[in-house]
N, CA, C and O atoms as a Tinker XYZ file with bonds, in Angstrom:
   460  protein
     1  N     89.117000  -22.789000  -65.519000    73     2
     2  CA    88.136000  -22.869000  -64.448000    64     1     3
     3  C     88.766000  -23.301000  -63.141000    63     2     4     5
     4  O     88.400000  -22.779000  -62.088000    81     3
     5  N     89.676000  -24.214000  -63.171000    73     3     6
     6  CA    90.340000  -24.672000  -61.950000    64     5     7
     7  C     91.830000  -24.473000  -62.073000    63     6     8     9
     8  O     92.379000  -24.425000  -63.174000    81     7
     9  N     92.468000  -24.362000  -60.952000    73     7    10
    10  CA    93.920000  -24.336000  -60.942000    64     9    11
    11  C     94.440000  -25.729000  -61.222000    63    10    12    13
    12  O     93.845000  -26.722000  -60.804000    81    11
    13  N     95.524000  -25.795000  -61.911000    73    11    14
    14  CA    96.141000  -27.087000  -62.188000    64    13    15
    15  C     97.403000  -27.223000  -61.363000    63    14    16    17
    16  O     98.177000  -26.277000  -61.219000    81    15
    17  N     97.593000  -28.394000  -60.832000    73    15    18
    18  CA    98.770000  -28.704000  -60.037000    64    17    19
    19  C     99.764000  -29.419000  -60.926000    63    18    20    21
    20  O     99.396000  -30.297000  -61.706000    81    19
    21  N    101.009000  -29.045000  -60.807000    73    19    22
    22  CA   102.050000  -29.723000  -61.566000    64    21    23
    23  C    102.534000  -30.931000  -60.773000    63    22    24    25
    24  O    102.656000  -30.883000  -59.549000    81    23
    25  N    102.798000  -31.975000  -61.471000    73    23    26
    26  CA   103.297000  -33.190000  -60.834000    64    25    27
    27  C    104.817000  -33.227000  -60.894000    63    26    28    29
    28  O    105.440000  -32.675000  -61.801000    81    27
    29  N    105.379000  -33.877000  -59.927000    73    27    30
    30  CA   106.823000  -34.072000  -59.883000    64    29    31
    31  C    107.269000  -34.913000  -61.071000    63    30    32    33
    32  O    106.550000  -35.811000  -61.508000    81    31
    33  N    108.426000  -34.626000  -61.577000    73    31    34
    34  CA   108.976000  -35.432000  -62.681000    64    33    35
    35  C    109.209000  -36.873000  -62.249000    63    34    36    37
    36  O    109.293000  -37.769000  -63.088000    81    35
    37  N    109.313000  -37.098000  -60.942000    73    35    38
    38  CA   109.552000  -38.446000  -60.431000    64    37    39
    39  C    108.293000  -39.316000  -60.465000    63    38    40    41
    40  O    108.388000  -40.536000  -60.338000    81    39
    41  N    107.143000  -38.720000  -60.630000    73    39    42
    42  CA   105.891000  -39.473000  -60.623000    64    41    43
    43  C    105.571000  -39.963000  -62.020000    63    42    44    45
    44  O    105.862000  -39.287000  -63.007000    81    43
    45  N    104.975000  -41.130000  -62.102000    73    43    46
    46  CA   104.456000  -41.574000  -63.395000    64    45    47
    47  C    103.211000  -40.747000  -63.687000    63    46    48    49
    48  O    102.593000  -40.197000  -62.775000    81    47
    49  N    102.851000  -40.663000  -64.950000    73    47    50
    50  CA   101.669000  -39.876000  -65.304000    64    49    51
    51  C    100.410000  -40.469000  -64.685000    63    50    52    53
    52  O     99.488000  -39.726000  -64.349000    81    51
    53  N    100.347000  -41.793000  -64.525000    73    51    54
    54  CA    99.167000  -42.410000  -63.908000    64    53    55
    55  C     99.063000  -42.059000  -62.431000    63    54    56    57
    56  O     97.967000  -41.794000  -61.936000    81    55
    57  N    100.189000  -42.053000  -61.721000    73    55    58
    58  CA   100.169000  -41.679000  -60.304000    64    57    59
    59  C     99.732000  -40.227000  -60.177000    63    58    60    61
    60  O     98.892000  -39.893000  -59.342000    81    59
    61  N    100.301000  -39.379000  -60.998000    73    59    62
    62  CA    99.952000  -37.961000  -60.955000    64    61    63
    63  C     98.469000  -37.769000  -61.259000    63    62    64    65
    64  O     97.774000  -37.045000  -60.546000    81    63
    65  N     97.989000  -38.417000  -62.312000    73    63    66
    66  CA    96.598000  -38.278000  -62.703000    64    65    67
    67  C     95.659000  -38.773000  -61.616000    63    66    68    69
    68  O     94.638000  -38.141000  -61.348000    81    67
    69  N     95.990000  -39.898000  -60.986000    73    67    70
    70  CA    95.112000  -40.430000  -59.932000    64    69    71
    71  C     95.100000  -39.503000  -58.724000    63    70    72    73
    72  O     94.051000  -39.296000  -58.114000    81    71
    73  N     96.238000  -38.949000  -58.376000    73    71    74
    74  CA    96.315000  -38.025000  -57.253000    64    73    75
    75  C     95.487000  -36.768000  -57.526000    63    74    76    77
    76  O     94.782000  -36.275000  -56.646000    81    75
    77  N     95.582000  -36.262000  -58.746000    73    75    78
    78  CA    94.797000  -35.084000  -59.115000    64    77    79
    79  C     93.304000  -35.390000  -59.067000    63    78    80    81
    80  O     92.513000  -34.547000  -58.647000    81    79
    81  N     92.916000  -36.583000  -59.492000    73    79    82
    82  CA    91.497000  -36.966000  -59.445000    64    81    83
    83  C     90.987000  -37.044000  -58.020000    63    82    84    85
    84  O     89.874000  -36.602000  -57.735000    81    83
    85  N     91.785000  -37.603000  -57.119000    73    83    86
    86  CA    91.369000  -37.682000  -55.719000    64    85    87
    87  C     91.233000  -36.272000  -55.147000    63    86    88    89
    88  O     90.261000  -35.975000  -54.453000    81    87
    89  N     92.198000  -35.409000  -55.436000    73    87    90
    90  CA    92.196000  -34.056000  -54.869000    64    89    91
    91  C     91.069000  -33.188000  -55.413000    63    90    92    93
    92  O     90.585000  -32.298000  -54.714000    81    91
    93  N     90.651000  -33.427000  -56.633000    73    91    94
    94  CA    89.633000  -32.565000  -57.233000    64    93    95
    95  C     88.334000  -33.315000  -57.506000    63    94    96    97
    96  O     87.308000  -33.018000  -56.894000    81    95
    97  N     88.368000  -34.274000  -58.407000    73    95    98
    98  CA    87.136000  -34.941000  -58.824000    64    97    99
    99  C     86.465000  -35.700000  -57.687000    63    98   100   101
   100  O     85.246000  -35.639000  -57.530000    81    99
   101  N     87.252000  -36.408000  -56.901000    73    99   102
   102  CA    86.653000  -37.173000  -55.804000    64   101   103
   103  C     86.089000  -36.248000  -54.732000    63   102   104   105
   104  O     85.090000  -36.568000  -54.088000    81   103
   105  N     86.727000  -35.110000  -54.548000    73   103   106
   106  CA    86.190000  -34.117000  -53.609000    64   105   107
   107  C     84.830000  -33.617000  -54.095000    63   106   108   109
   108  O     83.904000  -33.448000  -53.301000    81   107
   109  N     84.718000  -33.385000  -55.386000    73   107   110
   110  CA    83.433000  -32.958000  -55.950000    64   109   111
   111  C     82.375000  -34.053000  -55.760000    63   110   112   113
   112  O     81.236000  -33.761000  -55.398000    81   111
   113  N     82.755000  -35.306000  -56.006000    73   111   114
   114  CA    81.811000  -36.409000  -55.816000    64   113   115
   115  C     81.392000  -36.525000  -54.349000    63   114   116   117
   116  O     80.231000  -36.802000  -54.050000    81   115
   117  N     82.334000  -36.313000  -53.449000    73   115   118
   118  CA    82.016000  -36.337000  -52.025000    64   117   119
   119  C     81.003000  -35.244000  -51.679000    63   118   120   121
   120  O     80.063000  -35.481000  -50.921000    81   119
   121  N     81.199000  -34.056000  -52.235000    73   119   122
   122  CA    80.263000  -32.967000  -51.956000    64   121   123
   123  C     78.900000  -33.226000  -52.585000    63   122   124   125
   124  O     77.887000  -32.741000  -52.080000    81   123
   125  N     78.858000  -33.984000  -53.679000    73   123   126
   126  CA    77.560000  -34.388000  -54.240000    64   125   127
   127  C     76.835000  -35.307000  -53.265000    63   126   128   129
   128  O     75.614000  -35.233000  -53.128000    81   127
   129  N     77.581000  -36.169000  -52.592000    73   127   130
   130  CA    76.978000  -37.029000  -51.578000    64   129   131
   131  C     76.473000  -36.203000  -50.395000    63   130   132   133
   132  O     75.406000  -36.475000  -49.846000    81   131
   133  N     77.245000  -35.203000  -50.015000    73   131   134
   134  CA    76.796000  -34.279000  -48.964000    64   133   135
   135  C     75.469000  -33.651000  -49.373000    63   134   136   137
   136  O     74.550000  -33.540000  -48.562000    81   135
   137  N     75.376000  -33.241000  -50.632000    73   135   138
   138  CA    74.140000  -32.633000  -51.120000    64   137   139
   139  C     72.977000  -33.620000  -51.047000    63   138   140   141
   140  O     71.869000  -33.244000  -50.666000    81   139
   141  N     73.221000  -34.882000  -51.412000    73   139   142
   142  CA    72.161000  -35.896000  -51.331000    64   141   143
   143  C     71.662000  -36.067000  -49.899000    63   142   144   145
   144  O     70.457000  -36.115000  -49.653000    81   143
   145  N     72.593000  -36.156000  -48.965000    73   143   146
   146  CA    72.206000  -36.308000  -47.559000    64   145   147
   147  C     71.496000  -35.049000  -47.067000    63   146   148   149
   148  O     70.486000  -35.129000  -46.369000    81   147
   149  N     72.030000  -33.893000  -47.434000    73   147   150
   150  CA    71.427000  -32.624000  -47.013000    64   149   151
   151  C     69.988000  -32.502000  -47.523000    63   150   152   153
   152  O     69.092000  -32.095000  -46.783000    81   151
   153  N     69.782000  -32.852000  -48.767000    73   151   154
   154  CA    68.435000  -32.752000  -49.354000    64   153   155
   155  C     67.442000  -33.688000  -48.666000    63   154   156   157
   156  O     66.239000  -33.425000  -48.653000    81   155
   157  N     67.950000  -34.777000  -48.098000    73   155   158
   158  CA    67.047000  -35.700000  -47.396000    64   157   159
   159  C     66.481000  -35.089000  -46.122000    63   158   160   161
   160  O     65.508000  -35.597000  -45.565000    81   159
   161  N     67.093000  -33.993000  -45.659000    73   159   162
   162  CA    66.590000  -33.302000  -44.460000    64   161   163
   163  C     66.222000  -31.851000  -44.758000    63   162   164   165
   164  O     66.128000  -31.028000  -43.847000    81   163
   165  N     66.011000  -31.537000  -46.056000    73   163   166
   166  CA    65.532000  -30.214000  -46.433000    64   165   167
   167  C     66.604000  -29.143000  -46.548000    63   166   168   169
   168  O     66.280000  -27.956000  -46.535000    81   167
   169  N     67.856000  -29.522000  -46.658000    73   167   170
   170  CA    68.948000  -28.558000  -46.817000    64   169   171
   171  C     69.623000  -28.798000  -48.164000    63   170   172   173
   172  O     69.177000  -29.646000  -48.937000    81   171
   173  N     70.689000  -28.060000  -48.449000    73   171   174
   174  CA    71.476000  -28.283000  -49.664000    64   173   175
   175  C     72.954000  -28.241000  -49.306000    63   174   176   177
   176  O     73.337000  -27.916000  -48.182000    81   175
   177  N     73.758000  -28.574000  -50.284000    73   175   178
   178  CA    75.206000  -28.546000  -50.089000    64   177   179
   179  C     75.673000  -27.153000  -49.660000    63   178   180   181
   180  O     76.661000  -27.023000  -48.937000    81   179
   181  N     74.969000  -26.120000  -50.101000    73   179   182
   182  CA    75.349000  -24.743000  -49.736000    64   181   183
   183  C     75.378000  -24.544000  -48.227000    63   182   184   185
   184  O     76.176000  -23.760000  -47.715000    81   183
   185  N     74.514000  -25.249000  -47.523000    73   183   186
   186  CA    74.480000  -25.129000  -46.064000    64   185   187
   187  C     75.728000  -25.700000  -45.410000    63   186   188   189
   188  O     76.033000  -25.374000  -44.263000    81   187
   189  N     76.451000  -26.549000  -46.130000    73   187   190
   190  CA    77.644000  -27.202000  -45.581000    64   189   191
   191  C     78.957000  -26.664000  -46.144000    63   190   192   193
   192  O     80.033000  -27.049000  -45.686000    81   191
   193  N     78.875000  -25.780000  -47.131000    73   191   194
   194  CA    80.107000  -25.259000  -47.727000    64   193   195
   195  C     81.000000  -24.516000  -46.735000    63   194   196   197
   196  O     82.219000  -24.677000  -46.801000    81   195
   197  N     80.457000  -23.708000  -45.817000    73   195   198
   198  CA    81.356000  -23.053000  -44.845000    64   197   199
   199  C     82.143000  -24.069000  -44.006000    63   198   200   201
   200  O     83.323000  -23.856000  -43.731000    81   199
   201  N     81.508000  -25.154000  -43.604000    73   199   202
   202  CA    82.184000  -26.194000  -42.839000    64   201   203
   203  C     83.247000  -26.890000  -43.687000    63   202   204   205
   204  O     84.367000  -27.116000  -43.229000    81   203
   205  N     82.887000  -27.229000  -44.925000    73   203   206
   206  CA    83.835000  -27.898000  -45.813000    64   205   207
   207  C     85.033000  -27.002000  -46.108000    63   206   208   209
   208  O     86.171000  -27.471000  -46.119000    81   207
   209  N     84.786000  -25.729000  -46.345000    73   207   210
   210  CA    85.881000  -24.801000  -46.637000    64   209   211
   211  C     86.767000  -24.596000  -45.414000    63   210   212   213
   212  O     87.985000  -24.476000  -45.546000    81   211
   213  N     86.177000  -24.554000  -44.240000    73   211   214
   214  CA    86.969000  -24.447000  -43.010000    64   213   215
   215  C     87.829000  -25.693000  -42.820000    63   214   216   217
   216  O     88.971000  -25.599000  -42.372000    81   215
   217  N     87.282000  -26.858000  -43.160000    73   215   218
   218  CA    88.056000  -28.096000  -43.052000    64   217   219
   219  C     89.248000  -28.082000  -44.000000    63   218   220   221
   220  O     90.340000  -28.512000  -43.627000    81   219
   221  N     89.052000  -27.594000  -45.220000    73   219   222
   222  CA    90.167000  -27.495000  -46.166000    64   221   223
   223  C     91.215000  -26.490000  -45.687000    63   222   224   225
   224  O     92.415000  -26.711000  -45.851000    81   223
   225  N     90.759000  -25.394000  -45.101000    73   223   226
   226  CA    91.725000  -24.431000  -44.527000    64   225   227
   227  C     92.516000  -25.084000  -43.406000    63   226   228   229
   228  O     93.723000  -24.870000  -43.291000    81   227
   229  N     91.843000  -25.885000  -42.572000    73   227   230
   230  CA    92.548000  -26.595000  -41.499000    64   229   231
   231  C     93.578000  -27.564000  -42.064000    63   230   232   233
   232  O     94.681000  -27.675000  -41.530000    81   231
   233  N     93.230000  -28.261000  -43.131000    73   231   234
   234  CA    94.191000  -29.165000  -43.769000    64   233   235
   235  C     95.397000  -28.374000  -44.260000    63   234   236   237
   236  O     96.539000  -28.812000  -44.117000    81   235
   237  N     95.134000  -27.205000  -44.838000    73   235   238
   238  CA    96.221000  -26.373000  -45.363000    64   237   239
   239  C     97.138000  -25.865000  -44.256000    63   238   240   241
   240  O     98.346000  -25.740000  -44.459000    81   239
   241  N     96.575000  -25.574000  -43.095000    73   239   242
   242  CA    97.397000  -25.007000  -42.022000    64   241   243
   243  C     97.959000  -26.050000  -41.062000    63   242   244   245
   244  O     99.047000  -25.863000  -40.518000    81   243
   245  N     97.233000  -27.147000  -40.846000    73   243   246
   246  CA    97.647000  -28.138000  -39.854000    64   245   247
   247  C     98.080000  -29.469000  -40.444000    63   246   248   249
   248  O     98.764000  -30.250000  -39.783000    81   247
   249  N     97.689000  -29.729000  -41.673000    73   247   250
   250  CA    97.901000  -31.043000  -42.267000    64   249   251
   251  C     96.687000  -31.915000  -42.016000    63   250   252   253
   252  O     95.928000  -31.668000  -41.079000    81   251
   253  N     96.494000  -32.950000  -42.855000    73   251   254
   254  CA    95.273000  -33.754000  -42.751000    64   253   255
   255  C     95.096000  -34.478000  -41.421000    63   254   256   257
   256  O     93.981000  -34.541000  -40.902000    81   255
   257  N     96.162000  -35.021000  -40.867000    73   255   258
   258  CA    96.004000  -35.777000  -39.623000    64   257   259
   259  C     95.527000  -34.886000  -38.490000    63   258   260   261
   260  O     94.626000  -35.264000  -37.741000    81   259
   261  N     96.116000  -33.713000  -38.357000    73   259   262
   262  CA    95.737000  -32.827000  -37.257000    64   261   263
   263  C     94.428000  -32.094000  -37.508000    63   262   264   265
   264  O     93.822000  -31.580000  -36.568000    81   263
   265  N     93.981000  -32.037000  -38.756000    73   263   266
   266  CA    92.736000  -31.332000  -39.075000    64   265   267
   267  C     91.496000  -32.180000  -38.793000    63   266   268   269
   268  O     90.392000  -31.644000  -38.695000    81   267
   269  N     91.667000  -33.489000  -38.664000    73   267   270
   270  CA    90.519000  -34.370000  -38.456000    64   269   271
   271  C     89.866000  -34.102000  -37.100000    63   270   272   273
   272  O     90.539000  -34.044000  -36.071000    81   271
   273  N     88.541000  -33.940000  -37.122000    73   271   274
   274  CA    87.743000  -33.800000  -35.900000    64   273   275
   275  C     86.544000  -34.724000  -36.017000    63   274   276   277
   276  O     86.384000  -35.407000  -37.029000    81   275
   277  N     85.717000  -34.751000  -35.013000    73   275   278
   278  CA    84.482000  -35.526000  -35.088000    64   277   279
   279  C     84.635000  -36.931000  -34.556000    63   278   280   281
   280  O     85.645000  -37.270000  -33.939000    81   279
   281  N     83.613000  -37.757000  -34.802000    73   279   282
   282  CA    83.589000  -39.089000  -34.186000    64   281   283
   283  C     84.758000  -39.980000  -34.604000    63   282   284   285
   284  O     85.248000  -40.762000  -33.789000    81   283
   285  N     85.214000  -39.881000  -35.844000    73   283   286
   286  CA    86.340000  -40.728000  -36.273000    64   285   287
   287  C     87.614000  -40.361000  -35.538000    63   286   288   289
   288  O     88.428000  -41.231000  -35.227000    81   287
   289  N     87.794000  -39.075000  -35.257000    73   287   290
   290  CA    89.002000  -38.664000  -34.536000    64   289   291
   291  C     89.004000  -39.203000  -33.112000    63   290   292   293
   292  O     90.062000  -39.381000  -32.508000    81   291
   293  N     87.809000  -39.461000  -32.579000    73   291   294
   294  CA    87.674000  -39.995000  -31.216000    64   293   295
   295  C     87.526000  -41.514000  -31.191000    63   294   296   297
   296  O     87.555000  -42.122000  -30.121000    81   295
   297  N     87.367000  -42.127000  -32.358000    73   295   298
   298  CA    87.107000  -43.563000  -32.417000    64   297   299
   299  C     85.707000  -43.904000  -31.949000    63   298   300   301
   300  O     85.480000  -44.996000  -31.430000    81   299
   301  N     84.765000  -42.991000  -32.122000    73   299   302
   302  CA    83.393000  -43.130000  -31.633000    64   301   303
   303  C     82.546000  -43.924000  -32.635000    63   302   304   305
   304  O     81.832000  -43.351000  -33.457000    81   303
   305  N     82.642000  -45.239000  -32.546000    73   303   306
   306  CA    81.950000  -46.108000  -33.490000    64   305   307
   307  C     80.432000  -46.061000  -33.348000    63   306   308   309
   308  O     79.718000  -46.239000  -34.335000    81   307
   309  N     79.931000  -45.827000  -32.149000    73   307   310
   310  CA    78.473000  -45.795000  -31.978000    64   309   311
   311  C     77.864000  -44.600000  -32.711000    63   310   312   313
   312  O     76.779000  -44.718000  -33.280000    81   311
   313  N     78.536000  -43.465000  -32.707000    73   311   314
   314  CA    78.035000  -42.301000  -33.440000    64   313   315
   315  C     78.114000  -42.552000  -34.945000    63   314   316   317
   316  O     77.182000  -42.227000  -35.681000    81   315
   317  N     79.221000  -43.127000  -35.399000    73   315   318
   318  CA    79.361000  -43.445000  -36.824000    64   317   319
   319  C     78.275000  -44.419000  -37.256000    63   318   320   321
   320  O     77.694000  -44.261000  -38.330000    81   319
   321  N     77.995000  -45.421000  -36.436000    73   319   322
   322  CA    76.940000  -46.383000  -36.741000    64   321   323
   323  C     75.573000  -45.703000  -36.791000    63   322   324   325
   324  O     74.756000  -46.014000  -37.658000    81   323
   325  N     75.322000  -44.782000  -35.872000    73   323   326
   326  CA    74.047000  -44.050000  -35.887000    64   325   327
   327  C     73.928000  -43.211000  -37.155000    63   326   328   329
   328  O     72.854000  -43.130000  -37.752000    81   327
   329  N     75.031000  -42.589000  -37.563000    73   327   330
   330  CA    75.011000  -41.816000  -38.809000    64   329   331
   331  C     74.652000  -42.724000  -39.980000    63   330   332   333
   332  O     73.804000  -42.388000  -40.807000    81   331
   333  N     75.303000  -43.862000  -40.035000    73   331   334
   334  CA    75.113000  -44.789000  -41.147000    64   333   335
   335  C     73.654000  -45.201000  -41.283000    63   334   336   337
   336  O     73.141000  -45.325000  -42.396000    81   335
   337  N     72.993000  -45.411000  -40.166000    73   335   338
   338  CA    71.599000  -45.842000  -40.214000    64   337   339
   339  C     70.616000  -44.702000  -40.437000    63   338   340   341
   340  O     69.433000  -44.943000  -40.677000    81   339
   341  N     71.095000  -43.462000  -40.361000    73   339   342
   342  CA    70.188000  -42.321000  -40.522000    64   341   343
   343  C     70.247000  -41.693000  -41.912000    63   342   344   345
   344  O     69.396000  -40.868000  -42.245000    81   343
   345  N     71.233000  -42.065000  -42.729000    73   343   346
   346  CA    71.394000  -41.424000  -44.034000    64   345   347
   347  C     70.727000  -42.249000  -45.132000    63   346   348   349
   348  O     70.474000  -43.438000  -44.943000    81   347
   349  N     70.443000  -41.632000  -46.272000    73   347   350
   350  CA    69.822000  -42.379000  -47.371000    64   349   351
   351  C     70.684000  -43.577000  -47.787000    63   350   352   353
   352  O     71.913000  -43.503000  -47.789000    81   351
   353  N     70.026000  -44.662000  -48.131000    73   351   354
   354  CA    70.733000  -45.891000  -48.479000    64   353   355
   355  C     71.731000  -45.678000  -49.623000    63   354   356   357
   356  O     72.805000  -46.280000  -49.627000    81   355
   357  N     71.388000  -44.844000  -50.568000    73   355   358
   358  CA    72.259000  -44.618000  -51.727000    64   357   359
   359  C     73.591000  -43.976000  -51.341000    63   358   360   361
   360  O     74.548000  -44.037000  -52.114000    81   359
   361  N     73.668000  -43.367000  -50.171000    73   359   362
   362  CA    74.904000  -42.690000  -49.751000    64   361   363
   363  C     75.733000  -43.531000  -48.774000    63   362   364   365
   364  O     76.831000  -43.128000  -48.392000    81   363
   365  N     75.224000  -44.674000  -48.377000    73   363   366
   366  CA    75.881000  -45.462000  -47.325000    64   365   367
   367  C     77.225000  -46.053000  -47.745000    63   366   368   369
   368  O     78.160000  -46.068000  -46.944000    81   367
   369  N     77.340000  -46.529000  -48.957000    73   367   370
   370  CA    78.601000  -47.148000  -49.390000    64   369   371
   371  C     79.754000  -46.137000  -49.319000    63   370   372   373
   372  O     80.838000  -46.461000  -48.833000    81   371
   373  N     79.521000  -44.940000  -49.795000    73   371   374
   374  CA    80.551000  -43.908000  -49.719000    64   373   375
   375  C     80.819000  -43.520000  -48.272000    63   374   376   377
   376  O     81.970000  -43.314000  -47.886000    81   375
   377  N     79.759000  -43.420000  -47.469000    73   375   378
   378  CA    79.950000  -43.083000  -46.053000    64   377   379
   379  C     80.839000  -44.118000  -45.371000    63   378   380   381
   380  O     81.746000  -43.757000  -44.620000    81   379
   381  N     80.590000  -45.389000  -45.625000    73   379   382
   382  CA    81.397000  -46.453000  -45.009000    64   381   383
   383  C     82.848000  -46.347000  -45.455000    63   382   384   385
   384  O     83.758000  -46.442000  -44.632000    81   383
   385  N     83.071000  -46.151000  -46.747000    73   383   386
   386  CA    84.445000  -46.033000  -47.250000    64   385   387
   387  C     85.161000  -44.846000  -46.618000    63   386   388   389
   388  O     86.316000  -44.962000  -46.208000    81   387
   389  N     84.493000  -43.726000  -46.538000    73   387   390
   390  CA    85.120000  -42.528000  -45.963000    64   389   391
   391  C     85.286000  -42.666000  -44.452000    63   390   392   393
   392  O     86.277000  -42.197000  -43.893000    81   391
   393  N     84.328000  -43.303000  -43.792000    73   391   394
   394  CA    84.446000  -43.516000  -42.344000    64   393   395
   395  C     85.644000  -44.408000  -42.029000    63   394   396   397
   396  O     86.355000  -44.177000  -41.051000    81   395
   397  N     85.862000  -45.422000  -42.855000    73   395   398
   398  CA    87.039000  -46.288000  -42.650000    64   397   399
   399  C     88.329000  -45.485000  -42.756000    63   398   400   401
   400  O     89.229000  -45.626000  -41.929000    81   399
   401  N     88.407000  -44.650000  -43.771000    73   399   402
   402  CA    89.604000  -43.814000  -43.949000    64   401   403
   403  C     89.765000  -42.852000  -42.771000    63   402   404   405
   404  O     90.865000  -42.679000  -42.247000    81   403
   405  N     88.664000  -42.233000  -42.365000    73   403   406
   406  CA    88.717000  -41.287000  -41.247000    64   405   407
   407  C     89.083000  -41.992000  -39.945000    63   406   408   409
   408  O     89.832000  -41.447000  -39.135000    81   407
   409  N     88.560000  -43.200000  -39.739000    73   407   410
   410  CA    88.902000  -43.951000  -38.523000    64   409   411
   411  C     90.387000  -44.306000  -38.495000    63   410   412   413
   412  O     91.027000  -44.225000  -37.447000    81   411
   413  N     90.927000  -44.695000  -39.636000    73   411   414
   414  CA    92.362000  -45.001000  -39.701000    64   413   415
   415  C     93.185000  -43.747000  -39.429000    63   414   416   417
   416  O     94.191000  -43.799000  -38.721000    81   415
   417  N     92.760000  -42.633000  -39.987000    73   415   418
   418  CA    93.444000  -41.368000  -39.731000    64   417   419
   419  C     93.304000  -40.968000  -38.268000    63   418   420   421
   420  O     94.255000  -40.471000  -37.664000    81   419
   421  N     92.126000  -41.181000  -37.702000    73   419   422
   422  CA    91.907000  -40.887000  -36.288000    64   421   423
   423  C     92.774000  -41.737000  -35.382000    63   422   424   425
   424  O     93.297000  -41.252000  -34.379000    81   423
   425  N     92.928000  -43.012000  -35.733000    73   423   426
   426  CA    93.798000  -43.896000  -34.951000    64   425   427
   427  C     95.238000  -43.396000  -34.988000    63   426   428   429
   428  O     95.923000  -43.380000  -33.965000    81   427
   429  N     95.684000  -42.995000  -36.149000    73   427   430
   430  CA    97.029000  -42.427000  -36.278000    64   429   431
   431  C     97.154000  -41.144000  -35.457000    63   430   432   433
   432  O     98.160000  -40.921000  -34.784000    81   431
   433  N     96.131000  -40.315000  -35.521000    73   431   434
   434  CA    96.116000  -39.071000  -34.735000    64   433   435
   435  C     96.193000  -39.354000  -33.245000    63   434   436   437
   436  O     96.972000  -38.725000  -32.529000    81   435
   437  N     95.389000  -40.298000  -32.776000    73   435   438
   438  CA    95.377000  -40.619000  -31.346000    64   437   439
   439  C     96.675000  -41.286000  -30.903000    63   438   440   441
   440  O     97.117000  -41.079000  -29.773000    81   439
   441  N     97.290000  -42.081000  -31.773000    73   439   442
   442  CA    98.502000  -42.793000  -31.386000    64   441   443
   443  C     99.720000  -41.881000  -31.318000    63   442   444   445
   444  O    100.722000  -42.226000  -30.691000    81   443
   445  N     99.641000  -40.726000  -31.957000    73   443   446
   446  CA   100.795000  -39.812000  -31.938000    64   445   447
   447  C    100.543000  -38.568000  -31.108000    63   446   448   449
   448  O    101.404000  -37.692000  -31.029000    81   447
   449  N     99.370000  -38.478000  -30.485000    73   447   450
   450  CA    99.056000  -37.333000  -29.628000    64   449   451
   451  C     99.746000  -37.468000  -28.291000    63   450   452   453
   452  O     99.640000  -38.493000  -27.617000    81   451
   453  N    100.451000  -36.425000  -27.921000    73   451   454
   454  CA   101.133000  -36.421000  -26.625000    64   453   455
   455  C    100.141000  -35.974000  -25.575000    63   454   456   457
   456  O     99.483000  -34.945000  -25.727000    81   455
   457  N    100.036000  -36.747000  -24.511000    73   455   458
   458  CA    99.085000  -36.436000  -23.435000    64   457   459
   459  C     99.774000  -35.707000  -22.328000    63   458   460
   460  O     99.142000  -35.358000  -21.331000    81   459
């Protein structure tokens, strides 16, 4: 059903397994959260799949740091805070965790951008 990625012989099996889980299983869990938020406004995850797939294509072509867009890439905390208060409570913990990661990635992106 899915493609399997081979791990480097230099990696322990636990490191390899955790990396594979983040790349696949955690992505699926993230999209389930997208579906929960989407359903709260009358949409479904299907409405967001083109955006998610475009983001993955950007990661493939540009790398994760350069593919990041949106409020985290700009350090726009007020927009992130507004998002947090507008989404279902059950999805907030994951949103906060992902926003922290995105903000850190955005900071790295902004600190290495040549003006």
